[in-house]
N, C-alpha and C positions, 0 to 999 in steps of 0.2 A: 572488542575482537579487531583485527585490522582488517583493512578492506584487502580482499584477493583479487578485485576485479576492478576494470576501469570505469564502471558504472555503480550506482548506490541503490537502487531502488530497482526491483524485480518482480516482476506480475508472473500470476501463476493463471495461465489462458483458461485453463479448468475450472477452477473455484474462482474467478476473477477476486482474487487477494494479493496485495502485493506485499511485498518484506522489505525492509530497510538492511541492507546486508553489514551498516555500522554496527546497530543493534543485534545482530541475530542470534536468537535461542535456540541452539543446537540440538537440543530435546525435542521442540516441537517444529521448527519451521521446515526441517529437513531440504534445505537449500540444495546441495549435491545431487539429492536425487529430483528433485526440480529441475536442474540443468541437464541433467541425463534424461531424464523423459521426452524433452523437446519442446514443452508445454512454457515454458519460460522467456519471457517476453523483457525488454527493456526500455525506458522511456525517454525522449526526447521534448524536454529538457528534463535533466535527472532532478526532478525537485519532484515532494510528496504531491504537490497539485495536480501534475500530470495523471499518474492511474486515478486518481479523484475523478479528474475531466473524463474519463474513459470508463467509470462505470464499476473500476474497481474498491474493494473497500481493503482498509488498512487492516493488516494481521494483528490480530490481539496481542502477541506476545513479543513484537518484534517495531512494529511501525507506527508509532505512536504521531497522531497529526496536531500539532499546535496552530494556534490562532497566526502567529506569524508566518507561517505556510501558505496563508490564503490571503489572496487581495481582499480588500477592506471592502470591494464592492461587492463580494461576494459571500457574505460570513453564512450563507445556509448550505454551502459545500460541505461544512465542517461536520454534517450530519454522521454521528457514528454509527456502525452497523446497528449496534444495541437498540438505539434509536427507531431505525428504520424495521427492525425486529420485531418491536411492539405494535406494527401497522401504522405508525406515524412517517406522512410524507418529510421530505427534509425542504419542501418550497411549501410557503402559505397557501 
């Protein structure tokens, strides 16, 4: 999907989930509703690592996080929501 905004990543402040507008799944992500709600937020820098640093989790429908998105000094930040949902911590 072509980008409609000057930013790529959009966070949902109510659910602490972030979306990748370049990969939006229109059926599941409901970006327009999020923008209308006033709970959407952008990130600077506009990279996948920034919402992760702020405690957001990647949307399972559009926001894949790859090792290349993360600094090599902090691979533990890759912990997927499903890993945390099983009661595991992202830190040793």
